[in-house]
Biopython code that builds the backbone (N, CA, C, O; Angstrom):
import numpy as np
from Bio.PDB.StructureBuilder import StructureBuilder

atoms = [
    (1, "MET", "N", (113.327, 86.620, 72.782)),
    (1, "MET", "CA", (113.818, 87.051, 74.079)),
    (1, "MET", "C", (115.306, 86.726, 74.191)),
    (1, "MET", "O", (115.765, 85.688, 73.713)),
    (2, "THR", "N", (116.045, 87.624, 74.826)),
    (2, "THR", "CA", (117.456, 87.356, 75.069)),
    (2, "THR", "C", (117.571, 86.315, 76.180)),
    (2, "THR", "O", (116.605, 86.042, 76.892)),
    (3, "ASP", "N", (118.762, 85.739, 76.318)),
    (3, "ASP", "CA", (118.969, 84.732, 77.359)),
    (3, "ASP", "C", (118.666, 85.280, 78.741)),
    (3, "ASP", "O", (118.071, 84.590, 79.569)),
    (4, "LEU", "N", (119.078, 86.536, 78.998)),
    (4, "LEU", "CA", (118.821, 87.148, 80.302)),
    (4, "LEU", "C", (117.324, 87.319, 80.533)),
    (4, "LEU", "O", (116.825, 87.023, 81.618)),
    (5, "ASN", "N", (116.610, 87.793, 79.519)),
    (5, "ASN", "CA", (115.159, 87.946, 79.658)),
    (5, "ASN", "C", (114.477, 86.594, 79.843)),
    (5, "ASN", "O", (113.531, 86.476, 80.622)),
    (6, "THR", "N", (114.949, 85.583, 79.138)),
    (6, "THR", "CA", (114.387, 84.242, 79.275)),
    (6, "THR", "C", (114.565, 83.746, 80.699)),
    (6, "THR", "O", (113.638, 83.187, 81.286)),
    (7, "LYS", "N", (115.750, 83.948, 81.257)),
    (7, "LYS", "CA", (116.021, 83.532, 82.643)),
    (7, "LYS", "C", (115.098, 84.276, 83.606)),
    (7, "LYS", "O", (114.525, 83.672, 84.514)),
    (8, "LYS", "N", (114.956, 85.576, 83.409)),
    (8, "LYS", "CA", (114.086, 86.356, 84.294)),
    (8, "LYS", "C", (112.642, 85.881, 84.204)),
    (8, "LYS", "O", (111.970, 85.745, 85.227)),
    (9, "MET", "N", (112.159, 85.626, 82.992)),
    (9, "MET", "CA", (110.776, 85.177, 82.823)),
    (9, "MET", "C", (110.581, 83.796, 83.445)),
    (9, "MET", "O", (109.529, 83.524, 84.024)),
    (10, "LYS", "N", (111.584, 82.923, 83.333)),
    (10, "LYS", "CA", (111.489, 81.600, 83.969)),
    (10, "LYS", "C", (111.442, 81.740, 85.486)),
    (10, "LYS", "O", (110.691, 81.031, 86.157)),
    (11, "ASP", "N", (112.243, 82.653, 86.023)),
    (11, "ASP", "CA", (112.248, 82.887, 87.472)),
    (11, "ASP", "C", (110.885, 83.414, 87.944)),
    (11, "ASP", "O", (110.348, 82.952, 88.951)),
    (12, "VAL", "N", (110.340, 84.378, 87.212)),
    (12, "VAL", "CA", (109.022, 84.938, 87.562)),
    (12, "VAL", "C", (107.962, 83.841, 87.465)),
    (12, "VAL", "O", (107.131, 83.690, 88.360)),
    (13, "GLY", "N", (107.999, 83.089, 86.386)),
    (13, "GLY", "CA", (107.026, 82.003, 86.197)),
    (13, "GLY", "C", (107.115, 80.962, 87.297)),
    (13, "GLY", "O", (106.100, 80.453, 87.771)),
    (14, "SER", "N", (108.331, 80.653, 87.696)),
    (14, "SER", "CA", (108.544, 79.676, 88.760)),
    (14, "SER", "C", (107.953, 80.163, 90.082)),
    (14, "SER", "O", (107.358, 79.383, 90.825)),
    (15, "ARG", "N", (108.118, 81.450, 90.373)),
    (15, "ARG", "CA", (107.557, 81.992, 91.605)),
    (15, "ARG", "C", (106.026, 82.034, 91.546)),
    (15, "ARG", "O", (105.359, 81.814, 92.557)),
    (16, "ILE", "N", (105.478, 82.314, 90.377)),
    (16, "ILE", "CA", (104.017, 82.281, 90.217)),
    (16, "ILE", "C", (103.522, 80.863, 90.482)),
    (16, "ILE", "O", (102.541, 80.673, 91.201)),
    (17, "ARG", "N", (104.194, 79.867, 89.906)),
    (17, "ARG", "CA", (103.813, 78.472, 90.111)),
    (17, "ARG", "C", (103.901, 78.100, 91.595)),
    (17, "ARG", "O", (103.016, 77.435, 92.132)),
    (18, "GLU", "N", (104.979, 78.538, 92.244)),
    (18, "GLU", "CA", (105.172, 78.243, 93.668)),
    (18, "GLU", "C", (104.012, 78.779, 94.506)),
    (18, "GLU", "O", (103.484, 78.071, 95.364)),
    (19, "VAL", "N", (103.618, 80.021, 94.257)),
    (19, "VAL", "CA", (102.505, 80.610, 95.026)),
    (19, "VAL", "C", (101.200, 79.907, 94.684)),
    (19, "VAL", "O", (100.397, 79.613, 95.570)),
    (20, "ARG", "N", (100.987, 79.636, 93.398)),
    (20, "ARG", "CA", (99.748, 78.961, 92.978)),
    (20, "ARG", "C", (99.606, 77.625, 93.700)),
    (20, "ARG", "O", (98.543, 77.303, 94.230)),
    (21, "LYS", "N", (100.689, 76.853, 93.715)),
    (21, "LYS", "CA", (100.635, 75.547, 94.366)),
    (21, "LYS", "C", (100.438, 75.682, 95.876)),
    (21, "LYS", "O", (99.729, 74.881, 96.486)),
    (22, "SER", "N", (101.065, 76.694, 96.478)),
    (22, "SER", "CA", (100.909, 76.885, 97.931)),
    (22, "SER", "C", (99.465, 77.224, 98.287)),
    (22, "SER", "O", (99.027, 77.001, 99.416)),
    (23, "LYS", "N", (98.737, 77.759, 97.323)),
    (23, "LYS", "CA", (97.327, 78.104, 97.537)),
    (23, "LYS", "C", (96.406, 76.992, 97.049)),
    (23, "LYS", "O", (95.187, 77.156, 97.012)),
    (24, "HIS", "N", (96.997, 75.863, 96.676)),
    (24, "HIS", "CA", (96.252, 74.671, 96.240)),
    (24, "HIS", "C", (95.338, 74.968, 95.055)),
    (24, "HIS", "O", (94.195, 74.513, 95.001)),
    (25, "LEU", "N", (95.868, 75.740, 94.109)),
    (25, "LEU", "CA", (95.130, 76.048, 92.880)),
    (25, "LEU", "C", (95.760, 75.297, 91.720)),
    (25, "LEU", "O", (96.980, 75.152, 91.654)),
    (26, "SER", "N", (94.931, 74.825, 90.812)),
    (26, "SER", "CA", (95.442, 74.229, 89.581)),
    (26, "SER", "C", (95.725, 75.354, 88.578)),
    (26, "SER", "O", (95.280, 76.487, 88.760)),
    (27, "GLN", "N", (96.461, 75.029, 87.535)),
    (27, "GLN", "CA", (96.679, 76.023, 86.474)),
    (27, "GLN", "C", (95.343, 76.440, 85.873)),
    (27, "GLN", "O", (95.128, 77.616, 85.578)),
    (28, "ASP", "N", (94.455, 75.482, 85.694)),
    (28, "ASP", "CA", (93.124, 75.794, 85.141)),
    (28, "ASP", "C", (92.387, 76.806, 86.006)),
    (28, "ASP", "O", (91.799, 77.760, 85.497)),
    (29, "GLU", "N", (92.422, 76.590, 87.320)),
    (29, "GLU", "CA", (91.709, 77.483, 88.231)),
    (29, "GLU", "C", (92.299, 78.894, 88.208)),
    (29, "GLU", "O", (91.567, 79.883, 88.161)),
    (30, "LEU", "N", (93.638, 78.975, 88.243)),
    (30, "LEU", "CA", (94.261, 80.303, 88.212)),
    (30, "LEU", "C", (94.003, 80.979, 86.873)),
    (30, "LEU", "O", (93.693, 82.170, 86.828)),
    (31, "ALA", "N", (94.126, 80.235, 85.793)),
    (31, "ALA", "CA", (93.877, 80.803, 84.464)),
    (31, "ALA", "C", (92.455, 81.366, 84.375)),
    (31, "ALA", "O", (92.234, 82.436, 83.807)),
    (32, "GLU", "N", (91.504, 80.632, 84.942)),
    (32, "GLU", "CA", (90.116, 81.104, 84.935)),
    (32, "GLU", "C", (89.972, 82.390, 85.750)),
    (32, "GLU", "O", (89.282, 83.320, 85.332)),
    (33, "MET", "N", (90.619, 82.439, 86.905)),
    (33, "MET", "CA", (90.548, 83.630, 87.751)),
    (33, "MET", "C", (91.155, 84.841, 87.048)),
    (33, "MET", "O", (90.672, 85.963, 87.199)),
    (34, "VAL", "N", (92.229, 84.604, 86.272)),
    (34, "VAL", "CA", (92.949, 85.682, 85.608)),
    (34, "VAL", "C", (92.338, 86.009, 84.248)),
    (34, "VAL", "O", (92.648, 87.032, 83.638)),
    (35, "LYS", "N", (91.457, 85.108, 83.785)),
    (35, "LYS", "CA", (90.784, 85.272, 82.492)),
    (35, "LYS", "C", (91.755, 85.152, 81.313)),
    (35, "LYS", "O", (91.747, 85.955, 80.380)),
    (36, "ILE", "N", (92.602, 84.096, 81.401)),
    (36, "ILE", "CA", (93.463, 83.731, 80.276)),
    (36, "ILE", "C", (93.328, 82.231, 80.070)),
    (36, "ILE", "O", (92.772, 81.532, 80.917)),
    (37, "SER", "N", (93.831, 81.740, 78.953)),
    (37, "SER", "CA", (93.746, 80.303, 78.682)),
    (37, "SER", "C", (94.734, 79.539, 79.560)),
    (37, "SER", "O", (95.731, 80.087, 80.029)),
    (38, "THR", "N", (94.433, 78.274, 79.765)),
    (38, "THR", "CA", (95.331, 77.420, 80.548)),
    (38, "THR", "C", (96.683, 77.289, 79.850)),
    (38, "THR", "O", (97.719, 77.239, 80.512)),
    (39, "SER", "N", (96.679, 77.234, 78.532)),
    (39, "SER", "CA", (97.964, 77.126, 77.808)),
    (39, "SER", "C", (98.794, 78.389, 77.995)),
    (39, "SER", "O", (100.017, 78.312, 78.105)),
    (40, "HIS", "N", (98.146, 79.551, 78.032)),
    (40, "HIS", "CA", (98.869, 80.799, 78.283)),
    (40, "HIS", "C", (99.446, 80.790, 79.700)),
    (40, "HIS", "O", (100.585, 81.208, 79.909)),
    (41, "MET", "N", (98.660, 80.313, 80.673)),
    (41, "MET", "CA", (99.150, 80.226, 82.051)),
    (41, "MET", "C", (100.347, 79.295, 82.124)),
    (41, "MET", "O", (101.314, 79.579, 82.830)),
    (42, "SER", "N", (100.290, 78.201, 81.409)),
    (42, "SER", "CA", (101.419, 77.270, 81.371)),
    (42, "SER", "C", (102.658, 77.946, 80.794)),
    (42, "SER", "O", (103.761, 77.795, 81.320)),
    (43, "ASP", "N", (102.466, 78.692, 79.709)),
    (43, "ASP", "CA", (103.590, 79.419, 79.100)),
    (43, "ASP", "C", (104.168, 80.453, 80.064)),
    (43, "ASP", "O", (105.384, 80.641, 80.115)),
    (44, "VAL", "N", (103.309, 81.122, 80.825)),
    (44, "VAL", "CA", (103.772, 82.103, 81.813)),
    (44, "VAL", "C", (104.612, 81.400, 82.873)),
    (44, "VAL", "O", (105.722, 81.835, 83.180)),
    (45, "GLU", "N", (104.085, 80.319, 83.428)),
    (45, "GLU", "CA", (104.793, 79.611, 84.494)),
    (45, "GLU", "C", (106.101, 78.984, 84.014)),
    (45, "GLU", "O", (107.032, 78.807, 84.800)),
    (46, "ASN", "N", (106.171, 78.656, 82.748)),
    (46, "ASN", "CA", (107.388, 78.053, 82.200)),
    (46, "ASN", "C", (108.331, 79.077, 81.578)),
    (46, "ASN", "O", (109.367, 78.715, 81.020)),
    (47, "GLY", "N", (107.969, 80.365, 81.676)),
    (47, "GLY", "CA", (108.829, 81.425, 81.163)),
    (47, "GLY", "C", (108.944, 81.444, 79.652)),
    (47, "GLY", "O", (109.935, 81.928, 79.106)),
    (48, "LYS", "N", (107.934, 80.920, 78.976)),
    (48, "LYS", "CA", (107.963, 80.847, 77.521)),
    (48, "LYS", "C", (107.379, 82.075, 76.842)),
    (48, "LYS", "O", (107.438, 82.203, 75.620)),
    (49, "THR", "N", (106.819, 82.971, 77.631)),
    (49, "THR", "CA", (106.192, 84.151, 77.052)),
    (49, "THR", "C", (106.372, 85.346, 77.969)),
    (49, "THR", "O", (106.451, 85.194, 79.188)),
    (50, "ASN", "N", (106.436, 86.515, 77.395)),
    (50, "ASN", "CA", (106.385, 87.733, 78.195)),
    (50, "ASN", "C", (104.933, 87.940, 78.597)),
    (50, "ASN", "O", (104.023, 87.641, 77.823)),
    (51, "ILE", "N", (104.714, 88.442, 79.788)),
    (51, "ILE", "CA", (103.339, 88.714, 80.194)),
    (51, "ILE", "C", (103.116, 90.214, 80.222)),
    (51, "ILE", "O", (103.997, 91.000, 80.570)),
    (52, "SER", "N", (101.920, 90.568, 79.847)),
    (52, "SER", "CA", (101.575, 91.986, 79.869)),
    (52, "SER", "C", (101.421, 92.443, 81.313)),
    (52, "SER", "O", (101.213, 91.633, 82.217)),
    (53, "LEU", "N", (101.523, 93.722, 81.510)),
    (53, "LEU", "CA", (101.333, 94.291, 82.842)),
    (53, "LEU", "C", (99.945, 93.960, 83.362)),
    (53, "LEU", "O", (99.783, 93.649, 84.542)),
    (54, "ASP", "N", (98.952, 94.023, 82.503)),
    (54, "ASP", "CA", (97.571, 93.734, 82.898)),
    (54, "ASP", "C", (97.446, 92.301, 83.420)),
    (54, "ASP", "O", (96.855, 92.076, 84.476)),
    (55, "VAL", "N", (97.994, 91.341, 82.690)),
    (55, "VAL", "CA", (97.924, 89.939, 83.108)),
    (55, "VAL", "C", (98.718, 89.746, 84.403)),
    (55, "VAL", "O", (98.269, 89.043, 85.308)),
    (56, "PHE", "N", (99.883, 90.362, 84.489)),
    (56, "PHE", "CA", (100.702, 90.259, 85.701)),
    (56, "PHE", "C", (99.932, 90.763, 86.914)),
    (56, "PHE", "O", (99.927, 90.123, 87.965)),
    (57, "MET", "N", (99.287, 91.905, 86.764)),
    (57, "MET", "CA", (98.511, 92.471, 87.880)),
    (57, "MET", "C", (97.348, 91.554, 88.265)),
    (57, "MET", "O", (97.062, 91.377, 89.450)),
    (58, "ARG", "N", (96.683, 90.976, 87.275)),
    (58, "ARG", "CA", (95.576, 90.067, 87.578)),
    (58, "ARG", "C", (96.074, 88.808, 88.292)),
    (58, "ARG", "O", (95.386, 88.270, 89.159)),
    (59, "ILE", "N", (97.268, 88.344, 87.927)),
    (59, "ILE", "CA", (97.849, 87.174, 88.597)),
    (59, "ILE", "C", (98.143, 87.497, 90.060)),
    (59, "ILE", "O", (97.793, 86.726, 90.954)),
    (60, "THR", "N", (98.788, 88.640, 90.301)),
    (60, "THR", "CA", (99.120, 88.988, 91.689)),
    (60, "THR", "C", (97.852, 89.198, 92.521)),
    (60, "THR", "O", (97.819, 88.841, 93.698)),
    (61, "GLU", "N", (96.816, 89.772, 91.918)),
    (61, "GLU", "CA", (95.554, 89.962, 92.639)),
    (61, "GLU", "C", (94.876, 88.626, 92.923)),
    (61, "GLU", "O", (94.366, 88.402, 94.021)),
    (62, "ALA", "N", (94.872, 87.742, 91.932)),
    (62, "ALA", "CA", (94.234, 86.432, 92.120)),
    (62, "ALA", "C", (94.959, 85.617, 93.187)),
    (62, "ALA", "O", (94.331, 84.915, 93.979)),
    (63, "LEU", "N", (96.287, 85.719, 93.199)),
    (63, "LEU", "CA", (97.076, 84.963, 94.175)),
    (63, "LEU", "C", (97.233, 85.685, 95.503)),
    (63, "LEU", "O", (97.716, 85.108, 96.477)),
    (64, "GLN", "N", (96.817, 86.973, 95.540)),
    (64, "GLN", "CA", (96.961, 87.783, 96.753)),
    (64, "GLN", "C", (98.406, 87.772, 97.244)),
    (64, "GLN", "O", (98.694, 87.473, 98.403)),
    (65, "VAL", "N", (99.308, 88.113, 96.313)),
    (65, "VAL", "CA", (100.731, 88.150, 96.622)),
    (65, "VAL", "C", (101.301, 89.461, 96.093)),
    (65, "VAL", "O", (100.818, 90.003, 95.099)),
    (66, "SER", "N", (102.313, 89.953, 96.755)),
    (66, "SER", "CA", (102.952, 91.194, 96.345)),
    (66, "SER", "C", (103.690, 91.014, 95.015)),
    (66, "SER", "O", (104.366, 90.008, 94.799)),
    (67, "SER", "N", (103.553, 91.985, 94.148)),
    (67, "SER", "CA", (104.298, 91.944, 92.884)),
    (67, "SER", "C", (105.798, 91.974, 93.160)),
    (67, "SER", "O", (106.578, 91.394, 92.404)),
    (68, "ASP", "N", (106.208, 92.646, 94.239)),
    (68, "ASP", "CA", (107.621, 92.663, 94.617)),
    (68, "ASP", "C", (108.125, 91.247, 94.858)),
    (68, "ASP", "O", (109.233, 90.899, 94.449)),
    (69, "TRP", "N", (107.323, 90.444, 95.511)),
    (69, "TRP", "CA", (107.745, 89.081, 95.809)),
    (69, "TRP", "C", (107.878, 88.273, 94.527)),
    (69, "TRP", "O", (108.826, 87.504, 94.370)),
    (70, "ILE", "N", (106.935, 88.446, 93.615)),
    (70, "ILE", "CA", (106.995, 87.714, 92.341)),
    (70, "ILE", "C", (108.208, 88.163, 91.526)),
    (70, "ILE", "O", (108.919, 87.336, 90.955)),
    (71, "LEU", "N", (108.437, 89.466, 91.476)),
    (71, "LEU", "CA", (109.559, 89.985, 90.690)),
    (71, "LEU", "C", (110.891, 89.736, 91.391)),
    (71, "LEU", "O", (111.920, 89.533, 90.748)),
    (72, "ARG", "N", (110.850, 89.755, 92.723)),
    (72, "ARG", "CA", (112.006, 89.490, 93.561)),
    (72, "ARG", "C", (113.222, 90.311, 93.156)),
    (72, "ARG", "O", (114.338, 89.802, 93.051)),
    (73, "THR", "N", (112.970, 91.598, 92.931)),
    (73, "THR", "CA", (114.079, 92.484, 92.598)),
    (73, "THR", "C", (114.926, 92.717, 93.831)),
    (73, "THR", "O", (114.432, 92.636, 94.956)),
    (74, "ASN", "N", (116.182, 93.002, 93.627)),
    (74, "ASN", "CA", (117.119, 93.134, 94.733)),
    (74, "ASN", "C", (117.226, 94.594, 95.169)),
    (74, "ASN", "O", (118.194, 95.287, 94.855)),
    (75, "VAL", "N", (116.204, 95.042, 95.901)),
    (75, "VAL", "CA", (116.208, 96.402, 96.425)),
    (75, "VAL", "C", (115.852, 96.333, 97.912)),
    (75, "VAL", "O", (115.156, 95.411, 98.336)),
    (76, "PRO", "N", (116.317, 97.290, 98.699)),
    (76, "PRO", "CA", (116.083, 97.247, 100.146)),
    (76, "PRO", "C", (114.610, 97.125, 100.541)),
    (76, "PRO", "O", (114.294, 96.444, 101.517)),
    (77, "THR", "N", (113.723, 97.760, 99.815)),
    (77, "THR", "CA", (112.301, 97.700, 100.156)),
    (77, "THR", "C", (111.780, 96.268, 100.073)),
    (77, "THR", "O", (111.001, 95.835, 100.922)),
    (78, "VAL", "N", (112.213, 95.537, 99.048)),
    (78, "VAL", "CA", (111.771, 94.155, 98.895)),
    (78, "VAL", "C", (112.328, 93.308, 100.032)),
    (78, "VAL", "O", (111.617, 92.478, 100.599)),
    (79, "ALA", "N", (113.592, 93.514, 100.363)),
    (79, "ALA", "CA", (114.190, 92.776, 101.481)),
    (79, "ALA", "C", (113.417, 93.050, 102.763)),
    (79, "ALA", "O", (113.198, 92.145, 103.568)),
    (80, "HIS", "N", (113.006, 94.298, 102.951)),
    (80, "HIS", "CA", (112.226, 94.669, 104.138)),
    (80, "HIS", "C", (110.870, 93.952, 104.122)),
    (80, "HIS", "O", (110.417, 93.460, 105.156)),
    (81, "LEU", "N", (110.224, 93.893, 102.954)),
    (81, "LEU", "CA", (108.943, 93.198, 102.843)),
    (81, "LEU", "C", (109.104, 91.718, 103.149)),
    (81, "LEU", "O", (108.270, 91.123, 103.832)),
    (82, "GLN", "N", (110.177, 91.125, 102.644)),
    (82, "GLN", "CA", (110.405, 89.706, 102.884)),
    (82, "GLN", "C", (110.682, 89.447, 104.362)),
    (82, "GLN", "O", (110.209, 88.455, 104.919)),
    (83, "SER", "N", (111.434, 90.321, 104.990)),
    (83, "SER", "CA", (111.686, 90.187, 106.432)),
    (83, "SER", "C", (110.377, 90.306, 107.204)),
    (83, "SER", "O", (110.144, 89.575, 108.166)),
    (84, "GLY", "N", (109.531, 91.229, 106.774)),
    (84, "GLY", "CA", (108.227, 91.384, 107.405)),
    (84, "GLY", "C", (107.361, 90.149, 107.229)),
    (84, "GLY", "O", (106.614, 89.768, 108.131)),
    (85, "GLU", "N", (107.465, 89.528, 106.062)),
    (85, "GLU", "CA", (106.695, 88.310, 105.802)),
    (85, "GLU", "C", (107.153, 87.187, 106.734)),
    (85, "GLU", "O", (106.332, 86.439, 107.264)),
    (86, "ILE", "N", (108.458, 87.077, 106.927)),
    (86, "ILE", "CA", (108.982, 86.061, 107.848)),
    (86, "ILE", "C", (108.515, 86.354, 109.271)),
    (86, "ILE", "O", (108.096, 85.447, 109.990)),
    (87, "ALA", "N", (108.587, 87.618, 109.674)),
    (87, "ALA", "CA", (108.130, 87.997, 111.020)),
    (87, "ALA", "C", (106.650, 87.673, 111.195)),
    (87, "ALA", "O", (106.231, 87.217, 112.258)),
    (88, "ASP", "N", (105.862, 87.909, 110.150)),
    (88, "ASP", "CA", (104.434, 87.615, 110.208)),
    (88, "ASP", "C", (104.193, 86.121, 110.389)),
    (88, "ASP", "O", (103.320, 85.715, 111.157)),
    (89, "ILE", "N", (104.969, 85.305, 109.680)),
    (89, "ILE", "CA", (104.839, 83.850, 109.804)),
    (89, "ILE", "C", (105.160, 83.404, 111.231)),
    (89, "ILE", "O", (104.496, 82.526, 111.782)),
    (90, "LEU", "N", (106.181, 84.017, 111.817)),
    (90, "LEU", "CA", (106.618, 83.625, 113.159)),
    (90, "LEU", "C", (105.777, 84.232, 114.273)),
    (90, "LEU", "O", (105.867, 83.792, 115.420)),
    (91, "SER", "N", (104.966, 85.226, 113.961)),
    (91, "SER", "CA", (104.277, 86.014, 114.997)),
    (91, "SER", "C", (103.376, 85.206, 115.918)),
    (91, "SER", "O", (103.231, 85.559, 117.089)),
    (92, "ASP", "N", (102.776, 84.147, 115.432)),
    (92, "ASP", "CA", (101.876, 83.375, 116.297)),
    (92, "ASP", "C", (102.460, 82.033, 116.720)),
    (92, "ASP", "O", (101.738, 81.151, 117.183)),
    (93, "CYS", "N", (103.773, 81.888, 116.556)),
    (93, "CYS", "CA", (104.437, 80.645, 116.937)),
    (93, "CYS", "C", (104.856, 80.674, 118.403)),
    (93, "CYS", "O", (105.142, 81.729, 118.969)),
    (94, "SER", "N", (104.883, 79.502, 118.989)),
    (94, "SER", "CA", (105.430, 79.383, 120.341)),
    (94, "SER", "C", (106.950, 79.502, 120.245)),
    (94, "SER", "O", (107.513, 79.478, 119.150)),
    (95, "ALA", "N", (107.605, 79.630, 121.390)),
    (95, "ALA", "CA", (109.063, 79.740, 121.395)),
    (95, "ALA", "C", (109.712, 78.505, 120.776)),
    (95, "ALA", "O", (110.678, 78.626, 120.023)),
    (96, "SER", "N", (109.193, 77.331, 121.083)),
    (96, "SER", "CA", (109.782, 76.108, 120.524)),
    (96, "SER", "C", (109.536, 76.008, 119.017)),
    (96, "SER", "O", (110.402, 75.539, 118.279)),
    (97, "GLU", "N", (108.364, 76.444, 118.557)),
    (97, "GLU", "CA", (108.090, 76.453, 117.114)),
    (97, "GLU", "C", (109.023, 77.429, 116.408)),
    (97, "GLU", "O", (109.560, 77.120, 115.345)),
    (98, "THR", "N", (109.214, 78.600, 116.994)),
    (98, "THR", "CA", (110.111, 79.600, 116.407)),
    (98, "THR", "C", (111.517, 79.051, 116.291)),
    (98, "THR", "O", (112.151, 79.192, 115.245)),
    (99, "GLN", "N", (112.018, 78.427, 117.348)),
    (99, "GLN", "CA", (113.372, 77.867, 117.312)),
    (99, "GLN", "C", (113.490, 76.762, 116.265)),
    (99, "GLN", "O", (114.497, 76.682, 115.561)),
    (100, "ALA", "N", (112.473, 75.916, 116.156)),
    (100, "ALA", "CA", (112.484, 74.840, 115.164)),
    (100, "ALA", "C", (112.502, 75.414, 113.746)),
    (100, "ALA", "O", (113.232, 74.925, 112.883)),
    (101, "LEU", "N", (111.702, 76.444, 113.510)),
    (101, "LEU", "CA", (111.657, 77.059, 112.182)),
    (101, "LEU", "C", (112.969, 77.758, 111.847)),
    (101, "LEU", "O", (113.432, 77.693, 110.708)),
    (102, "ILE", "N", (113.566, 78.418, 112.818)),
    (102, "ILE", "CA", (114.863, 79.069, 112.584)),
    (102, "ILE", "C", (115.916, 78.023, 112.241)),
    (102, "ILE", "O", (116.700, 78.210, 111.311)),
    (103, "LYS", "N", (115.937, 76.929, 112.987)),
    (103, "LYS", "CA", (116.893, 75.852, 112.698)),
    (103, "LYS", "C", (116.658, 75.293, 111.288)),
    (103, "LYS", "O", (117.605, 75.053, 110.539)),
    (104, "LEU", "N", (115.400, 75.094, 110.945)),
    (104, "LEU", "CA", (115.049, 74.589, 109.619)),
    (104, "LEU", "C", (115.508, 75.551, 108.527)),
    (104, "LEU", "O", (116.070, 75.120, 107.520)),
    (105, "LEU", "N", (115.274, 76.848, 108.718)),
    (105, "LEU", "CA", (115.703, 77.851, 107.739)),
    (105, "LEU", "C", (117.219, 77.844, 107.566)),
    (105, "LEU", "O", (117.724, 77.938, 106.447)),
    (106, "ARG", "N", (117.939, 77.733, 108.676)),
    (106, "ARG", "CA", (119.401, 77.684, 108.587)),
    (106, "ARG", "C", (119.863, 76.463, 107.802)),
    (106, "ARG", "O", (120.780, 76.558, 106.986)),
    (107, "ASN", "N", (119.238, 75.323, 108.044)),
    (107, "ASN", "CA", (119.599, 74.103, 107.323)),
    (107, "ASN", "C", (119.271, 74.220, 105.833)),
    (107, "ASN", "O", (120.056, 73.791, 104.987)),
    (108, "ILE", "N", (118.133, 74.790, 105.518)),
    (108, "ILE", "CA", (117.749, 74.981, 104.115)),
    (108, "ILE", "C", (118.719, 75.936, 103.429)),
    (108, "ILE", "O", (119.156, 75.684, 102.306)),
    (109, "LYS", "N", (119.053, 77.032, 104.104)),
    (109, "LYS", "CA", (120.005, 78.001, 103.562)),
    (109, "LYS", "C", (121.342, 77.327, 103.265)),
    (109, "LYS", "O", (121.924, 77.537, 102.201)),
    (110, "SER", "N", (121.818, 76.533, 104.190)),
    (110, "SER", "CA", (123.079, 75.822, 104.005)),
    (110, "SER", "C", (123.005, 74.870, 102.808)),
    (110, "SER", "O", (123.926, 74.815, 101.993)),
    (111, "ALA", "N", (121.908, 74.125, 102.713)),
    (111, "ALA", "CA", (121.733, 73.187, 101.602)),
    (111, "ALA", "C", (121.661, 73.916, 100.265)),
    (111, "ALA", "O", (122.244, 73.459, 99.281)),
    (112, "LEU", "N", (120.955, 75.041, 100.218)),
    (112, "LEU", "CA", (120.864, 75.820, 98.982)),
    (112, "LEU", "C", (122.231, 76.315, 98.542)),
    (112, "LEU", "O", (122.555, 76.289, 97.355)),
    (113, "ARG", "N", (123.020, 76.759, 99.487)),
    (113, "ARG", "CA", (124.350, 77.266, 99.158)),
    (113, "ARG", "C", (125.281, 76.164, 98.719)),
    (113, "ARG", "O", (126.144, 76.390, 97.870)),
    (114, "GLU", "N", (125.128, 74.963, 99.280)),
    (114, "GLU", "CA", (125.945, 73.815, 98.851)),
    (114, "GLU", "C", (125.612, 73.440, 97.404)),
    (114, "GLU", "O", (126.510, 73.145, 96.615)),
    (115, "VAL", "N", (124.338, 73.451, 97.063)),
    (115, "VAL", "CA", (123.901, 73.122, 95.698)),
    (115, "VAL", "C", (124.412, 74.182, 94.724)),
    (115, "VAL", "O", (124.865, 73.856, 93.627)),
    (116, "ARG", "N", (124.335, 75.450, 95.130)),
    (116, "ARG", "CA", (124.754, 76.560, 94.263)),
    (116, "ARG", "C", (126.254, 76.530, 94.000)),
    (116, "ARG", "O", (126.696, 76.840, 92.894)),
    (117, "ASP", "N", (127.035, 76.161, 95.004)),
    (117, "ASP", "CA", (128.496, 76.137, 94.870)),
    (117, "ASP", "C", (128.919, 74.872, 94.236)),
    (117, "ASP", "O", (130.113, 74.653, 94.032)),
]
sb = StructureBuilder()
sb.init_structure("model")
sb.init_model(0)
sb.init_chain("A")
sb.init_seg("    ")
for serial, (resi, resn, name, xyz) in enumerate(atoms, 1):
    if name == "N":
        sb.init_residue(resn, " ", resi, " ")
    sb.init_atom(name, np.array(xyz, "f"), 0.0, 1.0, " ", f" {name:<3s}", serial, name[0])
structure = sb.get_structure()
C-alpha cells in the first residue's frame, strides 16, 4: 500500500473502532458478527489490510452505521448526513441540554484545531 492508502485505511479502521466501542462491542464480537477472524478485524481497525467491499458492507451492517460516515469522504451529501446526525442527537434535548452540548462541541472543535496547528 502507498503511504496515502495506508493513511486512508488507518482512518477508516479508526472510525470502525470508534463505532464498535460506542456500541460496547469487543473485536471478537464484531468479528463474529461479520464472519471474519478476530486477527483480521484487528488488522482492519489498525489499517494494516485492505478490506473487501463485502467485508466492509458486513461491518457497516453489523454496526448499523452509514458507509459514508466510515469513509468520511468530503462531499456535500456526507456533510448533510453528518448535520442530520447532529440534529437527530439534539432533537430530544431540552434547551439547556442543547446549549451545553453546543458549548461542548465548540470547546472540542477549538481543542482539536489547537492540536492540529
